[in-house]
C-alpha positions as CSV (number, residue, x, y, z in Angstrom):
1,X,0.2,0.0,-0.1
2,X,1.5,3.4,-1.3
3,X,1.9,5.9,1.3
4,X,0.2,9.2,1.6
5,X,1.7,11.6,-0.7
6,X,3.7,14.4,0.7
7,X,2.9,18.3,-0.3
8,X,5.4,19.6,-2.9
9,X,8.2,21.5,-1.5
10,X,7.7,25.2,-1.4
11,X,9.8,27.2,-3.7
12,X,10.1,30.6,-1.5
13,X,13.8,29.8,-0.8
14,X,16.7,32.1,-1.4
15,X,17.9,32.0,-5.0
16,X,20.6,29.2,-5.6
17,X,21.6,26.9,-8.2
18,X,19.7,23.8,-6.8
19,X,17.6,22.9,-3.5
20,X,20.1,21.2,-1.1
21,X,18.7,17.7,-0.4
22,X,18.7,18.2,3.1
23,X,16.3,21.1,2.7
24,X,14.0,18.7,0.6
25,X,14.6,15.8,3.3
26,X,13.6,18.1,6.2
27,X,10.8,19.6,4.7
28,X,9.4,15.9,4.4
29,X,10.3,15.4,7.9
30,X,8.2,18.4,9.0
31,X,5.5,17.0,7.2
32,X,5.7,13.8,8.9
33,X,5.9,15.5,12.2
34,X,9.5,13.9,12.8
35,X,11.3,16.3,15.2
36,X,14.3,14.4,15.8
37,X,14.8,14.0,11.9
38,X,14.3,17.8,11.2
39,X,16.8,18.4,14.0
40,X,19.6,16.3,12.5
41,X,18.9,17.4,9.1
42,X,18.7,21.2,9.9
43,X,22.1,20.7,11.8
44,X,23.6,18.7,9.0
45,X,22.7,21.4,6.5
46,X,23.7,24.2,8.2
47,X,27.1,22.5,8.9
48,X,27.7,21.3,5.4
49,X,27.0,25.0,4.4
50,X,29.8,26.0,6.8
51,X,32.4,23.5,5.2
52,X,31.5,24.7,1.7
53,X,32.7,28.3,2.8
54,X,29.0,29.3,2.2
55,X,27.0,31.5,5.0
56,X,24.7,29.1,6.4
57,X,21.4,30.2,5.5
58,X,18.2,29.0,7.9
59,X,15.4,30.7,5.4
60,X,16.1,27.5,3.1
61,X,14.0,25.7,5.8
62,X,11.3,28.2,5.5
63,X,9.1,25.6,4.0
64,X,9.7,23.3,6.9
65,X,8.5,25.9,9.2
66,X,5.3,26.6,7.1
67,X,4.3,23.1,7.0
68,X,5.0,22.5,10.8
69,X,2.8,25.5,11.4
70,X,-0.1,24.2,9.3
71,X,0.2,20.8,11.4
72,X,0.4,22.8,14.5
73,X,3.7,20.6,15.3
74,X,4.6,23.1,18.2
75,X,7.9,21.2,19.0
76,X,9.0,21.7,15.1
77,X,7.9,25.2,15.2
78,X,10.0,26.1,18.3
79,X,13.0,24.5,17.1
80,X,13.0,26.1,13.5
81,X,12.3,29.6,15.2
82,X,15.3,28.9,17.7
83,X,17.7,28.4,14.8
84,X,16.5,31.7,12.9
85,X,14.5,30.4,10.0
86,X,12.8,33.7,10.2
87,X,14.8,36.7,11.3
88,X,11.8,39.3,11.5
89,X,8.4,38.8,10.9
90,X,6.9,35.6,12.1
91,X,4.7,33.4,9.8
92,X,1.5,34.5,11.8
93,X,-0.6,34.5,8.7
94,X,0.2,30.8,8.1
95,X,-0.8,30.1,11.8
96,X,-4.1,32.3,12.0
97,X,-5.3,30.2,8.5
98,X,-4.6,27.0,10.3
99,X,-6.5,28.3,13.3
100,X,-3.2,27.1,14.9
101,X,-4.0,28.7,18.6
102,X,-1.0,27.2,20.5
103,X,1.6,28.5,17.5
104,X,-0.1,31.7,17.8
105,X,0.4,31.7,21.7
106,X,4.0,30.6,21.0
107,X,4.2,33.7,18.6
108,X,2.4,36.0,21.0
109,X,5.5,34.8,23.6
110,X,8.2,35.7,21.1
111,X,7.0,39.3,20.7
112,X,4.8,39.1,17.8
113,X,3.0,42.6,16.9
114,X,-0.6,41.5,16.9
115,X,-1.8,44.6,15.3
116,X,0.8,45.3,12.4
117,X,-0.6,45.6,9.3
118,X,0.0,42.7,6.7
119,X,0.9,45.1,4.2
120,X,0.6,48.6,2.8
121,X,-3.0,48.0,1.9
122,X,-3.7,45.3,4.2
123,X,-5.0,45.8,7.7
124,X,-3.9,43.7,10.7
125,X,-4.7,39.8,11.1
126,X,-7.7,40.2,13.1
127,X,-9.3,41.0,9.7
128,X,-9.0,37.3,8.7
129,X,-11.4,35.4,11.3
130,X,-13.6,38.6,11.0
131,X,-13.9,37.8,7.1
132,X,-14.6,33.9,8.0
133,X,-17.0,34.7,10.7
134,X,-14.8,32.8,13.3
135,X,-16.1,34.0,16.5
136,X,-13.4,31.8,18.6
137,X,-10.7,33.0,17.0
138,X,-12.0,36.8,16.9
139,X,-12.2,36.2,21.0
140,X,-8.8,35.1,21.0
141,X,-7.4,38.3,19.0
142,X,-9.3,40.4,21.3
143,X,-8.2,39.2,24.5
144,X,-4.4,39.2,23.1
145,X,-4.7,42.8,22.7
146,X,-5.9,43.1,19.0
147,X,-7.5,46.7,18.2
148,X,-10.2,46.5,15.5
149,X,-9.6,50.1,14.7
150,X,-5.7,49.4,13.8
151,X,-5.2,50.5,10.1
152,X,-2.7,49.9,7.4
153,X,-1.3,52.9,5.6
154,X,-4.6,54.2,4.6
155,X,-7.6,54.0,6.6
156,X,-8.3,50.2,6.2
157,X,-9.0,48.1,9.6
158,X,-10.1,44.8,10.2
159,X,-13.5,46.4,10.7
160,X,-13.5,47.7,7.2
161,X,-13.0,44.1,6.0
162,X,-15.9,42.5,8.1
163,X,-18.4,44.9,6.8
164,X,-18.5,42.9,3.5
165,X,-19.5,39.8,4.9
166,X,-19.5,39.4,8.7
167,X,-22.9,38.8,10.6
168,X,-24.5,41.8,12.3
169,X,-24.4,39.8,15.6
170,X,-20.3,39.4,15.2
171,X,-20.3,43.2,14.1
172,X,-22.1,44.5,17.2
173,X,-20.0,42.3,19.5
174,X,-16.9,44.1,17.9
175,X,-18.1,47.4,18.9
176,X,-18.9,46.0,22.2
177,X,-15.1,45.4,22.4
178,X,-13.9,48.8,21.2
179,X,-14.7,49.3,17.4
180,X,-15.4,52.6,16.6
181,X,-17.6,53.6,13.1
182,X,-15.4,56.5,13.0
183,X,-12.6,54.6,11.8
184,X,-12.1,52.5,8.8
185,X,-14.6,54.0,6.2
186,X,-17.2,51.5,7.5
187,X,-20.0,52.9,6.1
188,X,-18.6,53.1,2.7
189,X,-17.8,49.3,2.9
190,X,-21.2,48.0,4.3
191,X,-22.7,49.5,1.0
192,X,-21.3,46.6,-0.7
193,X,-22.9,43.9,1.4
194,X,-25.0,41.4,-0.5
195,X,-27.2,40.6,2.7
196,X,-28.9,42.1,5.5
197,X,-27.5,45.7,4.3
198,X,-30.0,48.0,5.7
199,X,-29.5,46.7,9.0
200,X,-26.1,47.3,9.2
201,X,-26.1,50.4,7.8
202,X,-28.5,51.4,10.3
203,X,-26.5,50.4,13.0
204,X,-23.5,52.1,11.7
205,X,-25.2,55.5,11.5
206,X,-26.7,54.9,14.9
207,X,-23.2,54.3,16.2
208,X,-21.7,57.4,14.6
209,X,-20.5,56.6,11.3
210,X,-20.0,59.6,9.3
211,X,-23.0,59.8,6.7
212,X,-21.7,62.5,4.1
213,X,-17.9,62.4,4.0
214,X,-16.3,61.1,0.6
215,X,-14.3,58.1,1.2
216,X,-11.0,59.0,2.4
217,X,-11.7,62.4,2.6
218,X,-10.3,63.0,6.2
219,X,-7.1,60.7,5.3
220,X,-4.9,62.2,2.9
221,X,-2.8,59.4,2.0
222,X,-5.8,56.9,1.6
223,X,-7.5,59.7,-0.6
224,X,-4.0,60.2,-2.6
225,X,-3.9,56.5,-3.2
226,X,-7.4,55.8,-4.0
227,X,-8.9,59.2,-5.8
228,X,-7.9,58.1,-9.3
229,X,-10.8,55.3,-9.0
230,X,-13.2,57.7,-8.0
231,X,-14.4,58.7,-4.5
232,X,-17.8,59.7,-3.4
233,X,-20.1,59.4,-0.3
234,X,-21.8,56.3,0.6
235,X,-24.9,57.7,-1.0
236,X,-23.0,57.8,-4.4
237,X,-22.3,54.0,-4.1
238,X,-25.7,53.1,-3.0
239,X,-27.0,55.2,-6.1
240,X,-24.4,53.8,-8.3
241,X,-25.3,50.0,-7.1
242,X,-29.2,50.7,-7.4
243,X,-29.8,49.8,-3.6
244,X,-33.1,52.0,-3.3
245,X,-33.5,51.3,0.2
246,X,-30.2,52.3,1.4
247,X,-30.5,55.8,-0.9
248,X,-34.0,56.4,0.9
249,X,-32.5,56.0,4.2
250,X,-29.5,57.9,3.8
251,X,-31.6,60.8,2.3
252,X,-34.0,60.4,5.6
253,X,-30.8,60.7,7.4
254,X,-29.5,64.0,6.2
255,X,-27.4,62.7,3.3
256,X,-26.7,65.5,0.7
257,X,-28.0,64.4,-2.8
258,X,-26.1,67.4,-4.5
259,X,-22.5,66.8,-3.0
260,X,-20.1,65.9,-5.7
261,X,-17.6,62.9,-5.6
262,X,-14.1,63.3,-6.7
263,X,-15.0,63.5,-10.2
264,X,-17.4,66.0,-10.0
265,X,-20.5,64.1,-10.4
266,X,-23.9,63.7,-8.2
267,X,-25.3,60.7,-6.8
268,X,-28.2,60.7,-9.6
269,X,-25.6,60.8,-12.4
270,X,-24.5,57.4,-11.3
271,X,-27.9,56.0,-10.7
272,X,-28.5,57.2,-14.3
273,X,-25.4,55.8,-16.0
274,X,-25.8,52.2,-14.3
275,X,-29.8,52.4,-15.4
276,X,-31.0,52.5,-11.7
277,X,-34.2,54.8,-12.8
278,X,-36.4,54.3,-9.8
279,X,-33.1,55.2,-7.7
280,X,-32.6,58.2,-10.3
281,X,-35.9,59.5,-9.7
282,X,-35.9,59.4,-5.8
283,X,-32.5,61.2,-5.9
284,X,-34.4,63.9,-8.4
285,X,-37.1,64.7,-6.0
286,X,-34.3,65.2,-3.4
287,X,-32.3,67.5,-5.5
288,X,-35.9,69.4,-6.2
289,X,-36.5,69.6,-2.6
290,X,-33.3,70.7,-1.7
291,X,-33.5,73.5,-4.5
292,X,-36.8,74.4,-3.3
293,X,-35.7,74.9,0.3
294,X,-32.6,76.6,-0.6
295,X,-34.5,79.2,-2.9
296,X,-37.0,79.8,0.0
297,X,-34.3,80.3,2.6
298,X,-32.6,82.9,-0.1
299,X,-36.0,84.5,-0.7
300,X,-36.4,84.9,3.2
301,X,-32.9,86.5,3.3
302,X,-33.5,89.0,0.3
303,X,-37.2,90.2,2.0
304,X,-35.1,90.7,5.0
305,X,-32.7,93.1,3.4
306,X,-35.5,95.4,2.2
């Protein structure tokens, strides 16, 4: 009977003419959970590198560490970290996606910054369990100091990611643990939801989400990065997507139907462009009411000057 096929050896090693045999065998040993063989092969690889007058590079064993994390083999993970397979960022994303809680505890003990962004445009790792509606891991993150309002280079937070799919109950729980509707452009992101959009939008507005700001209006870096794609208010996006109930709700709560986006367009322009005639009609009526109100105010001021 044939044994279980091993995963392929990852190719994310430093460039070199060929992968040393010890590296491939170490990876196989890590797949099998054989800590003794992992140790002997790793030490052999490092000593052979020294004999060849080459600088020993533990990063060649990165794949072994990654598979050990995925298999939640704490002993192998600990050993490979101790010999310097990573010299800076730990492979926390691998551990989060594998739901390897014990490995994550080890990373915390070794100084992992749980609130560090995953990239320039990627918020911290709390966003991963939020997107997966993984309540157990969300609670673990929060209990270990994760801040749901921490951003990356622009105003994108774990809560921003949660707005697309996370259940409303989970969103409410995050607010009970410190989430703030003023950070992360939450209302803008929530407009894109496919289910219970109105309920989430209502919750955000009732909890202080700015209703009439252009996306990234108060975030110069984010605005600079995203302005070429066109930035509008939540009303602009709801109109563009044809979400009649959201448009009506936002208008009833003070959204400005005449405010222009970064391209100089009103919400009605986008509704008409996308063929949402019912939404465009609602916005046209709101524009007419706004114009009539402004005309009346102006007339009243003029009479007061006579």
